[in-house]
C-alpha positions as CSV (number, residue, x, y, z in Angstrom):
1,X,7.6,-19.2,19.8
2,X,4.6,-18.9,22.2
3,X,2.3,-21.1,20.1
4,X,4.9,-23.7,19.1
5,X,4.6,-27.3,20.1
6,X,7.3,-30.0,20.2
7,X,6.1,-33.5,19.2
8,X,8.4,-36.3,20.0
9,X,8.5,-40.1,19.3
10,X,6.8,-39.7,15.9
11,X,6.6,-42.8,13.7
12,X,9.4,-42.7,11.0
13,X,6.8,-42.9,8.2
14,X,4.8,-39.8,9.3
15,X,4.6,-36.9,6.9
16,X,4.1,-33.2,7.4
17,X,0.5,-33.5,6.1
18,X,-0.3,-36.3,8.6
19,X,1.2,-34.2,11.4
20,X,-0.9,-31.2,10.3
21,X,-4.1,-33.4,10.2
22,X,-3.4,-34.8,13.6
23,X,-3.5,-31.3,15.2
24,X,-6.2,-29.8,13.1
25,X,-9.2,-31.0,15.3
26,X,-7.8,-28.9,18.2
27,X,-7.6,-25.5,16.4
28,X,-6.1,-23.6,13.5
29,X,-2.7,-25.1,12.6
30,X,-0.4,-22.5,11.0
31,X,2.5,-24.9,10.3
32,X,3.4,-28.6,10.9
33,X,6.9,-29.8,10.2
34,X,8.5,-33.2,10.7
35,X,12.3,-32.8,11.1
36,X,14.3,-34.7,8.5
37,X,17.8,-35.9,9.2
38,X,20.7,-34.4,7.1
39,X,22.5,-37.7,6.4
40,X,19.7,-40.2,6.0
41,X,17.0,-37.9,4.5
42,X,14.5,-39.7,6.7
43,X,12.2,-38.7,9.6
44,X,14.2,-38.2,12.8
45,X,11.2,-39.0,15.1
46,X,10.2,-35.5,16.1
47,X,8.6,-32.4,14.7
48,X,7.1,-29.0,15.5
49,X,3.6,-27.6,15.1
50,X,2.6,-23.9,15.3
51,X,-1.0,-23.1,16.2
52,X,-2.9,-19.8,16.0
53,X,-3.5,-19.3,19.7
54,X,-2.4,-20.4,23.2
55,X,-5.7,-22.0,24.1
56,X,-5.5,-24.3,21.1
57,X,-2.0,-25.2,22.1
58,X,-3.0,-26.2,25.6
59,X,-6.0,-28.3,24.3
60,X,-3.8,-30.1,21.8
61,X,-1.1,-30.8,24.4
62,X,-3.7,-32.1,26.9
63,X,-5.4,-34.4,24.3
64,X,-2.3,-35.7,22.5
65,X,0.5,-36.0,25.0
66,X,1.0,-39.7,25.8
67,X,-1.4,-40.8,23.1
68,X,-0.6,-43.5,20.6
69,X,0.0,-43.0,17.0
70,X,1.0,-46.1,14.9
71,X,2.2,-47.9,18.0
72,X,4.3,-45.0,19.2
73,X,3.5,-43.1,22.4
74,X,3.7,-39.4,21.5
75,X,5.4,-36.8,23.6
76,X,3.7,-33.5,23.1
77,X,4.9,-30.4,25.0
78,X,5.1,-26.7,24.5
79,X,8.4,-25.9,22.7
80,X,10.9,-23.6,24.4
81,X,13.9,-21.8,22.9
82,X,17.3,-23.2,23.5
83,X,19.5,-20.8,25.5
84,X,22.2,-19.6,23.1
85,X,24.8,-19.0,25.8
86,X,24.5,-22.4,27.5
87,X,26.9,-24.1,25.1
88,X,29.6,-21.5,25.5
89,X,29.3,-21.3,29.3
90,X,29.3,-25.1,29.6
91,X,32.6,-25.3,27.6
92,X,34.1,-22.4,29.5
93,X,33.3,-23.9,32.9
94,X,34.4,-27.4,31.9
95,X,38.0,-26.4,31.4
96,X,38.3,-23.6,34.0
97,X,39.8,-26.0,36.6
98,X,42.9,-26.4,34.4
99,X,43.6,-22.7,34.2
100,X,45.4,-22.7,37.5
101,X,48.0,-25.1,36.1
102,X,48.6,-23.1,32.9
103,X,52.0,-21.6,32.4
104,X,50.5,-18.9,30.3
105,X,48.7,-17.0,33.1
106,X,47.9,-13.4,32.7
107,X,50.0,-11.1,35.0
């Protein structure tokens, strides 16, 4: 995950190959993937690029963030993992205020 880049606001016509070619001048690209929607089978407007080392990642982010590609202003940032517990804790805390009114309290 350390060398993974999130690329947002991609043109809907962009392919994996074009994304790969966009990042190639900044270092060795290991993988480039445009995310495809499940229902429409079309480009969702974002993708991920994995580069070989951290210095290439930093260079690509500096050069490509806020740049234009086919009239779209790209958002290029270092990808970060989604916290697996955040969804559960958010749901748990959302309904905790109702527990004091429950007639099924633990004794």
